C-alpha positions in Angstrom: 66.1 121.7 198.2 67.3 120.8 201.8 65.5 117.6 203.4 66.7 116.9 207.4 66.5 113.0 207.8 67.4 110.3 210.0 68.2 106.7 209.6 68.9 104.0 211.8 73.1 102.8 212.1 71.5 99.1 212.3 74.8 98.9 215.7 74.2 102.9 217.3 70.7 104.3 217.2 69.3 106.4 214.6 71.8 109.4 213.6 71.1 112.6 211.4 70.9 113.4 208.0 71.1 116.0 205.6 69.8 115.5 201.7 70.4 118.8 199.5 69.5 117.6 196.1 69.1 120.3 193.4 66.9 120.1 190.3 69.0 119.3 187.6 71.1 116.8 190.1 72.9 114.3 187.9 74.9 112.5 190.5 74.6 112.2 194.5 77.9 112.4 196.9 77.3 110.3 199.9 79.9 112.4 202.3 80.8 111.8 205.8 82.3 114.5 208.1 85.5 114.3 209.8 87.0 113.4 213.2 86.3 117.0 215.2 83.7 119.0 213.3 80.1 117.2 211.9 78.1 117.7 209.0 77.2 121.5 209.4 80.2 122.5 209.8 81.0 125.5 207.7 83.3 123.7 205.3 81.2 120.3 204.9 78.4 123.2 204.2 80.3 124.8 201.3 80.9 122.1 200.1 77.0 120.8 199.5 76.4 124.5 198.4 79.1 124.5 195.7 78.1 120.9 194.3 74.3 121.7 194.4 75.4 124.6 191.7 77.1 122.1 189.5 74.1 119.2 189.7 75.1 116.8 192.2 73.5 116.1 195.0 74.6 115.4 198.3 73.7 113.5 201.5 75.8 114.5 204.7 75.2 112.1 207.7 76.5 112.1 211.6 78.3 109.3 213.1 76.6 108.3 216.0 79.3 109.5 218.7 78.9 113.0 216.8 74.9 112.5 217.6 75.6 111.9 220.6 77.9 114.6 221.4 80.9 112.4 222.5 84.2 113.2 222.3 85.8 110.2 220.6 84.9 109.0 217.2 83.4 105.8 217.3 85.8 102.1 216.8 86.1 101.1 213.3 83.1 98.7 213.1 80.4 101.2 214.6 82.0 103.6 211.6 81.8 101.0 208.6 78.6 100.2 209.6 77.6 103.8 209.4 78.7 104.0 206.0 76.4 101.5 204.7 73.5 102.3 206.4 74.1 106.2 204.8 74.8 104.8 201.1 71.5 102.6 201.8 69.3 105.5 202.9 70.8 108.1 200.5 70.1 104.9 197.7 66.0 104.9 199.2 66.0 108.8 199.3 67.1 109.1 195.6 67.2 106.1 193.0 67.3 107.5 189.8 70.8 109.1 190.7 74.5 107.1 190.5 76.3 107.3 193.7 79.8 108.5 195.0 81.0 108.4 198.5 83.7 109.1 201.2 84.3 112.5 203.3 86.4 114.5 205.0 89.5 112.8 206.8 87.9 110.2 209.1 85.0 110.3 207.2 86.4 109.0 203.7 89.1 106.7 205.8 85.5 105.1 207.6 84.0 105.4 203.5 87.1 103.1 201.9 87.4 101.0 205.1 83.9 99.8 204.9 84.3 99.7 200.9 87.7 97.4 201.5 85.8 95.1 204.0 82.5 94.7 201.5 81.9 96.6 198.2 79.0 99.3 198.8 75.7 98.9 196.8 75.9 101.4 194.2 78.2 102.6 194.9 80.3 104.1 191.1 83.6 105.5 193.4 84.7 107.1 196.6 86.3 110.7 196.5 88.5 111.6 199.9 88.4 115.0 201.5 92.2 115.1 202.5 92.5 111.3 202.9 94.4 111.0 207.0 97.2 108.8 205.7 98.6 109.3 208.6 98.6 111.3 212.3 100.5 114.8 212.2 104.2 114.6 212.3 103.9 110.3 212.6 104.4 109.5 209.0 103.7 105.8 207.6 101.1 104.6 205.3 99.6 101.7 207.2 96.4 103.7 207.4 96.5 102.5 203.4 96.6 98.9 203.3 92.6 98.2 202.6 92.7 100.9 200.1 94.0 97.8 197.1 90.8 95.5 198.4 88.6 98.6 196.9 87.2 97.2 193.7 85.8 101.2 192.7 87.6 104.3 191.5 88.7 107.0 194.0 89.7 110.4 194.2 92.3 111.9 196.8 91.4 115.8 196.9 94.7 116.6 198.5 96.4 119.6 199.8 100.2 120.0 199.3 100.5 121.0 202.8 98.7 118.2 204.6 100.3 117.4 207.7 98.0 114.2 207.6 99.7 112.7 203.7 102.7 113.7 203.5 103.7 113.5 199.8 106.2 111.2 199.2 104.2 108.4 200.9 101.0 109.6 199.2 101.9 109.7 195.6 103.1 105.3 195.7 100.3 104.4 197.1 98.1 106.3 194.4 100.5 104.6 192.0 100.6 101.3 193.5 96.1 101.5 193.3 97.0 102.2 188.9 93.8 103.6 187.3 91.8 102.9 190.3 93.6 106.1 191.8 93.4 109.9 191.1 95.1 112.2 193.0 94.2 115.6 192.7 96.7 118.6 194.3 95.6 121.5 196.2 98.7 123.5 195.7 99.9 125.0 199.3 96.2 123.8 200.8 96.9 122.3 204.5 94.6 119.4 205.6 91.4 121.9 205.7 92.6 123.3 202.3 93.0 126.5 203.3 96.3 128.3 201.1 98.5 131.0 202.4 97.4 134.3 201.2 100.3 134.2 199.5 99.0 132.4 196.9 96.7 134.6 196.4 93.9 132.0 195.8 90.7 132.7 197.7 88.3 130.2 200.0 86.0 130.6 197.3 88.5 129.7 194.6 90.1 126.8 196.5 86.2 125.5 196.7 85.5 125.4 193.3 88.3 123.8 192.4 87.5 121.2 194.3 84.3 121.0 193.2 85.4 121.1 189.9 87.6 117.9 190.3 84.6 116.4 192.0 82.4 117.3 188.8 84.7 116.1 186.0 85.9 112.5 187.8 82.0 112.0 188.4 81.5 112.6 185.3 83.8 109.8 184.2 83.5 107.0 186.6 79.6 106.6 186.2 80.4 106.7 182.7 81.6 103.6 183.0 
């Protein structure tokens, strides 16, 4: 069910990837990691396993800087080229499955900027696991300017306490995108979707919420 792979980014050498495909897979999510944690981070592992339990395959991959164990993320042109190469590699491995793309924080934003520059072949929609609208303590929406050029539906999964995306800024962004944007909120969640103990919700329950949202929205998107 799990395959360790490599693919050529075309701009910065080869990088590693992980394909998790359940036998009954209905679609494939090409998911990029965040700026500070790689594709094997516990959150990424949990997402992949939870998706597999719902018949969704996942293709996780590393950006070149993470593959080389560097701290600073790749510049946009390298990150975007890697996203495009990852989508191509994923499609080659699972040509029979409809594709969603996106990722956690930085990975999601680089996916959307790549899709804004030129549509990602075969991708039916984008799924953001915490879109980083602005740095913590520096509210703004300039990072969302490119989203108007994305032609496929977008699902924003966001915690209500996310310091990277003030809701008073994110909601208007989604409203401007109209029917292309769906905002799904995790009450009390931070940028990593962790909720306070007083919420009474476990990490497993929050993950189930996220995955159910992806499944429902994903099925609707691929049927359009």
